[in-house]
C-alpha positions in Angstrom: 0.4 -0.2 0.1 1.3 3.6 -1.0 2.1 5.4 1.9 0.0 8.5 0.7 -3.1 6.4 1.3 -1.3 5.5 4.7 -1.3 8.6 5.3 -5.0 9.4 4.0 -6.4 6.3 6.3 -4.7 8.0 9.5 -5.4 11.5 8.8 -9.5 10.6 7.9 -10.3 7.2 9.6 -13.7 6.9 9.3 -15.0 8.0 5.1 -17.8 5.4 4.4 -17.1 2.9 2.3 -17.7 3.1 -2.1 -19.8 0.2 -3.7 -20.5 -0.5 -6.8 -18.3 2.3 -8.7 -15.5 -0.1 -9.3 -15.3 -3.7 -11.0 -12.6 -6.2 -13.1 -13.8 -8.2 -15.9 -13.2 -11.3 -16.6 -10.0 -10.2 -18.7 -8.4 -8.4 -16.0 -9.5 -5.2 -17.0 -10.6 -2.3 -14.1 -13.7 -0.7 -15.3 -15.2 2.4 -13.9 -19.1 1.7 -13.3 -20.8 5.5 -13.2 -24.5 5.9 -12.1 -25.6 5.1 -15.6 -23.3 2.0 -15.8 -24.9 0.8 -12.2 -28.5 1.1 -13.1 -28.4 -0.7 -16.2 -26.0 -3.1 -15.0 -23.1 -2.2 -17.5 -19.5 -3.4 -17.2 -18.4 0.3 -17.2 -16.0 2.2 -19.1 -12.4 0.6 -19.0 -9.4 1.9 -17.1 -6.4 3.1 -19.2 -4.2 5.4 -17.7 -1.2 4.2 -16.8 -0.9 5.9 -13.9 -4.5 5.0 -12.2 -3.9 1.4 -13.4 -0.8 1.1 -11.5 -2.0 3.0 -8.4 -5.3 0.9 -8.3 -2.9 -2.3 -8.5 -0.8 -1.3 -5.6 -3.9 -0.5 -3.3 -5.7 -3.8 -3.9 -6.4 -6.0 -1.0 -9.6 -7.8 0.4 -11.4 -7.5 4.4 -11.8 -10.6 6.6 -15.1 -10.9 4.8 -13.8 -11.3 1.4 -14.8 -8.6 -0.4 -12.0 -7.1 -2.6 -11.7 -3.0 -2.7 -9.1 -0.4 -4.3 -8.2 1.8 -1.1 -8.8 5.5 -2.8 -6.6 7.5 0.0 -8.8 7.1 3.1 -11.4 5.2 0.8 -11.9 1.7 0.3 -14.2 1.4 -2.7 -15.1 -2.4 -2.8 -15.1 -3.7 -6.5 -17.6 -5.9 -8.4 -15.8 -9.2 -9.3 -17.3 -10.4 -13.1 -14.6 -13.6 -12.6 -12.0 -14.4 -9.3 -9.9 -11.3 -8.0 -7.0 -11.7 -9.8 -6.8 -12.8 -13.6 -3.9 -14.8 -15.2 -2.5 -14.8 -18.3 0.3 -15.9 -20.2 3.8 -14.5 -21.0 6.2 -15.6 -23.8 9.2 -14.5 -21.0 7.6 -14.4 -17.8 5.0 -17.1 -18.1 1.5 -16.6 -15.9 1.6 -12.8 -15.2 -1.5 -11.5 -13.1 -3.7 -8.7 -14.4 -2.1 -6.3 -11.6 1.6 -6.6 -13.7 2.8 -9.7 -10.8 4.0 -12.9 -11.9 1.7 -15.7 -10.6 4.8 -17.6 -8.7 4.2 -21.1 -8.6 1.1 -22.8 -8.8 -0.2 -24.9 -6.0 -4.0 -25.9 -7.0 -5.5 -25.7 -10.0 -9.4 -26.7 -11.1 -11.5 -26.4 -14.5 -14.9 -25.6 -14.2 -17.8 -27.2 -15.6 -17.8 -24.4 -18.4 -14.2 -25.6 -19.1 -12.5 -22.1 -17.1 -9.3 -22.9 -15.8 -8.3 -21.4 -12.3 -5.2 -21.7 -10.7 -4.2 -20.7 -7.3 -0.9 -19.5 -5.5 -0.2 -18.8 -2.2 -3.6 -16.1 -1.2 -4.0 -15.9 -5.1 -6.7 -16.7 -7.0 -6.6 -16.3 -10.5 -9.1 -17.1 -13.7 -7.6 -17.5 -16.8 -8.0 -14.8 -19.5 -10.2 -16.7 -22.0 -7.7 -14.9 -24.8 -5.1 -17.8 -23.3 -7.7 -20.2 -23.0 -6.9 -22.3 -26.4 -3.5 -22.2 -25.7 -3.9 -23.7 -21.9 -6.1 -26.4 -23.2 -3.5 -27.8 -25.2 -1.2 -28.5 -22.3 -3.4 -30.7 -20.5 -2.3 -34.2 -20.7 -3.8 -37.5 -18.9 -0.8 -40.1 -18.7 2.0 -37.6 -20.3 -0.1 -37.4 -23.5 -2.7 -35.0 -25.3 -5.9 -34.9 -23.9 -8.7 -35.4 -27.2 -11.7 -33.2 -26.7 -14.5 -36.3 -26.0 -12.0 -37.3 -23.3 -11.7 -33.8 -22.0 -15.5 -33.5 -22.2 -15.4 -37.2 -20.7 -13.5 -35.9 -17.4 -15.7 -32.7 -16.8 -18.3 -35.1 -16.8 -17.2 -37.2 -13.8 -14.5 -39.5 -15.8 -11.8 -40.6 -13.6 -8.4 -39.9 -14.9 -5.7 -37.9 -13.6 -5.6 -34.8 -15.7 -2.8 -32.7 -15.5 -1.9 -29.1 -16.6 1.7 -28.7 -17.6 2.9 -24.7 -17.5 5.7 -23.0 -16.8 7.4 -26.1 -16.0 5.3 -27.7 -13.5 2.6 -30.3 -14.0 -0.3 -30.1 -11.5 -3.3 -32.0 -11.3 -6.2 -30.4 -12.1 -9.8 -30.9 -9.8 -13.3 -30.2 -10.9 -15.2 -27.3 -9.6 -18.6 -26.3 -10.5 -18.8 -22.7 -11.5 -21.1 -21.4 -8.9 -19.1 -23.1 -6.3 -15.8 -20.7 -7.0 -16.8 -18.2 -5.1 -17.4 -20.0 -1.8 -14.4 -22.4 -2.2 -12.1 -19.8 -2.0 -13.3 -17.2 0.1 -15.1 -14.3 -1.9 -17.2 -12.2 -2.9 -18.3 -11.3 -6.3 -20.6 -8.6 -5.7 -19.9 -6.3 -2.2 -23.2 -4.8 -0.6 -23.4 -1.9 1.4 -24.3 -2.3 4.8 -25.0 0.1 7.5 -22.1 2.3 8.5 -21.7 5.1 11.5 -21.6 8.4 10.3 -18.5 9.5 9.5 -16.8 12.8 7.6 -17.4 13.1 3.9 -16.0 10.8 1.6 -14.2 12.4 -1.4 -15.3 11.6 -5.1 -15.1 7.9 -5.9 -11.8 6.9 -8.0 -10.1 10.8 -7.2 -6.7 10.9 -6.8 -5.3 10.6 -3.0 
């Protein structure tokens, strides 16, 4: 977390939280969601300014309830998550990279949903694969060290007992099936945080204004 943010929290410790104004889509883009976007249920405008992207990434965290937020100065801006708290993509040189720009690190667990979506875990980071890398990663699946035919993969997703393995970044990780609707509960995060009653506090800055 940036020092300027820590100082702002200390100076204004009781600024009300903000909900619904920021989202993370399934391709790792931060989305600003104005009142119109919120009212219509739209994804919102993609954040493209490099300085703002870096600021959000450096001050991105979660609370004890599994609600992810961007600490914007003294104010927590809770995120709507389209998928998981992190999105991962492949990089020819760096391997697996998170949407925040960090390297994922060693994969400790890997899951494949009933929708064919890959989810990987490293430490406390849970990341869904950017779908644009789906074809590449599916080609890295193996059963008994051999490529997996499409029908065999469908059979596995349907419950067939076979040791499906992901080979990526010098690792081989056995995959576990998981239902799409169980992902958030399994990994303990909240996709759409809701505002709870909060005590009266100091006037909050405008959502997503610079700290």
